[in-house]
C-alpha positions in Angstrom: 6.3 -47.7 24.8 3.0 -45.3 26.4 5.4 -42.2 27.1 6.4 -42.9 23.6 3.5 -43.0 22.1 2.4 -40.0 24.2 4.4 -37.9 23.3 3.8 -38.7 19.6 1.0 -37.7 19.9 2.0 -33.9 22.3 4.1 -33.1 19.4 1.6 -34.3 16.9 -0.4 -31.0 18.6 1.8 -28.5 18.6 2.2 -29.2 14.9 -1.2 -29.1 14.2 -1.9 -26.0 16.4 1.0 -24.1 15.1 0.0 -25.2 11.1 -3.2 -23.4 12.1 -2.3 -20.4 14.1 0.2 -19.2 10.8 -3.3 -18.0 8.8 -2.2 -15.1 10.4 -0.8 -11.8 8.6 2.5 -10.6 8.7 1.7 -7.0 7.9 2.0 -4.5 9.9 -0.2 -1.5 11.3 1.0 1.0 8.9 -0.1 -1.3 6.2 -2.9 -2.5 7.3 -3.5 1.2 7.5 -2.9 2.3 4.5 -4.9 -0.5 2.4 -8.0 0.3 5.1 -7.3 3.9 3.7 -7.3 3.4 0.8 -10.7 1.1 0.7 -12.5 3.3 2.8 -11.6 6.7 0.1 -12.1 4.7 -3.5 -9.6 6.2 -4.8 -7.0 3.9 -6.5 -5.3 1.8 -9.3 -4.4 -0.6 -10.0 -1.6 -1.7 -12.9 -1.3 -5.7 -13.4 1.9 -7.4 -14.2 -0.1 -10.8 -15.6 -2.9 -12.0 -17.0 -4.3 -15.5 -16.6 -7.6 -16.5 -19.8 -8.9 -19.5 -18.3 -7.6 -22.7 -20.6 -9.2 -23.5 -23.6 -7.9 -25.8 -26.1 -8.2 -22.1 -28.2 -6.1 -20.6 -26.0 -3.5 -23.4 -25.8 -3.0 -23.2 -29.8 -3.1 -19.6 -29.6 -0.1 -19.3 -27.2 2.6 -20.0 -29.9 2.0 -16.7 -31.3 2.8 -15.2 -27.2 6.1 -13.8 -26.9 8.5 -16.1 -25.0 7.5 -16.7 -21.3 4.4 -16.7 -22.1 2.0 -19.9 -22.1 -1.7 -19.7 -23.1 -2.7 -19.9 -19.6 -0.4 -17.0 -17.8 0.1 -14.0 -19.8 2.8 -10.9 -18.7 1.5 -7.8 -18.8 4.7 -5.8 -17.5 5.3 -2.8 -20.7 2.2 -3.5 -21.3 0.0 -0.3 -20.7 -3.1 -1.2 -18.1 -4.8 -0.3 -15.4 -8.3 -0.3 -13.4 -9.1 2.5 -11.4 -11.3 3.4 -9.5 -12.5 6.5 -7.7 -15.7 7.2 -5.9 -18.7 5.5 -7.4 -17.1 5.6 -10.9 -14.8 3.3 -12.5 -11.9 3.5 -15.6 -9.9 0.4 -17.4 -8.0 -0.6 -20.4 -6.6 -4.2 -19.4 -5.5 -6.1 -22.3 -8.2 -9.4 -22.7 -6.3 -12.7 -23.7 -9.4 -16.3 -24.6 -12.5 -16.1 -26.3 -15.3 -14.1 -26.9 -18.4 -16.3 -26.9 -20.6 -14.4 -29.5 -21.0 -10.4 -30.4 -18.0 -8.1 -30.4 -18.4 -4.6 -32.3 -18.2 -3.8 -36.1 -14.1 -3.5 -36.5 -12.7 -5.4 -33.8 -12.3 -1.8 -31.2 -13.6 -3.6 -28.0 -10.8 -6.2 -28.0 -9.9 -5.2 -24.5 -11.7 -4.2 -21.4 -12.2 -1.0 -21.0 -14.1 0.3 -18.8 -15.7 3.6 -18.5 -18.6 4.6 -16.2 -20.4 4.2 -13.3 -20.1 1.1 -10.7 -23.0 -1.6 -9.6 -24.1 -2.8 -6.7 -20.8 -2.1 -4.9 -19.8 -4.5 -2.0 -16.6 -4.7 -0.3 -15.6 -7.2 2.1 -13.1 -7.3 5.1 -11.1 -11.5 5.6 -9.5 -12.7 8.1 -6.3 -12.8 6.6 -6.9 -8.9 6.7 -7.4 -8.8 3.0 -9.7 -7.3 1.0 -12.8 -8.1 -1.4 -14.5 -5.9 -3.1 -16.9 -6.5 -6.2 -19.3 -5.4 -8.1 -20.5 -4.8 -11.7 -19.3 -2.0 -14.7 -20.5 -2.2 -18.5 -18.0 -1.7 -21.1 -19.4 -0.3 -24.7 -21.2 -3.6 -25.4 -20.9 -5.9 -22.8 -22.0 -5.9 -19.3 -18.7 -7.0 -16.6 -18.4 -8.8 -13.2 -15.7 -7.9 -11.2 -14.0 -9.4 -8.0 -11.1 -7.7 -7.0 -9.0 -8.5 -4.3 -6.5 -6.6 -2.1 -3.6 -7.5 0.3 -1.9 -5.5 2.9 1.3 -6.0 0.4 -1.0 -3.8 -1.6 -0.5 -6.3 -4.4 -4.2 -7.0 -6.2 -5.6 -10.2 -8.0 -8.6 -9.3 -10.3 -11.3 -11.7 -11.9 -13.8 -9.9 -14.9 -16.2 -12.3 -16.1 -18.0 -10.7 -19.0 -21.5 -12.2 -20.9 -19.6 -12.8 -24.1 -16.0 -13.9 -22.9 -14.5 -16.5 -20.7 -13.1 -15.1 -17.8 -10.0 -13.6 -17.0 -7.8 -13.9 -14.0 -5.3 -10.6 -13.3 -2.6 -10.1 -10.8 -0.5 -7.0 -9.8 0.1 -4.6 -7.0 -2.2 -1.3 -5.9 -1.1 2.2 -6.2 -3.2 5.3 -4.2 -4.0 6.9 -6.8 -3.1 10.7 -5.4 0.6 9.5 -4.7 0.3 8.3 -8.6 -0.7 11.2 -10.8 
């Protein structure tokens, strides 16, 4: 009986030890180096495959207007023009927006997408334990200020969260391209 308890405790310890070690990245050194170069050069483009609007009651009702395969909480962007490009201290973007506006907007409704063209403020980069990078900055469109948080992963996938001062937040997932390779 005592041996069974010891075996059980030992097995539990081994499982916990293995689970704690699984947070490491499986990326190769070449992938890690490529991502570090892209981040350090501040010269990359993100193309998003999916948009994830904040799910509100209004967004759920508007989801009936979206093409098949989309929902109020996720919209497929494949085939739709979208990008966010960082080049030094400059940013340009065209990201389709799905969600609610709290107020404002320009006359004629020509600012429905999130479009940046200008300089970033308060640009910060930090590397996480899993070898991904968190990038945050502030940017301005024609009529709105945004807080942008980007996570770049060694497999060149990306996650972005954009929070505007007149819109509900939206998240995008996609992939990174080295800007010099994509041009």
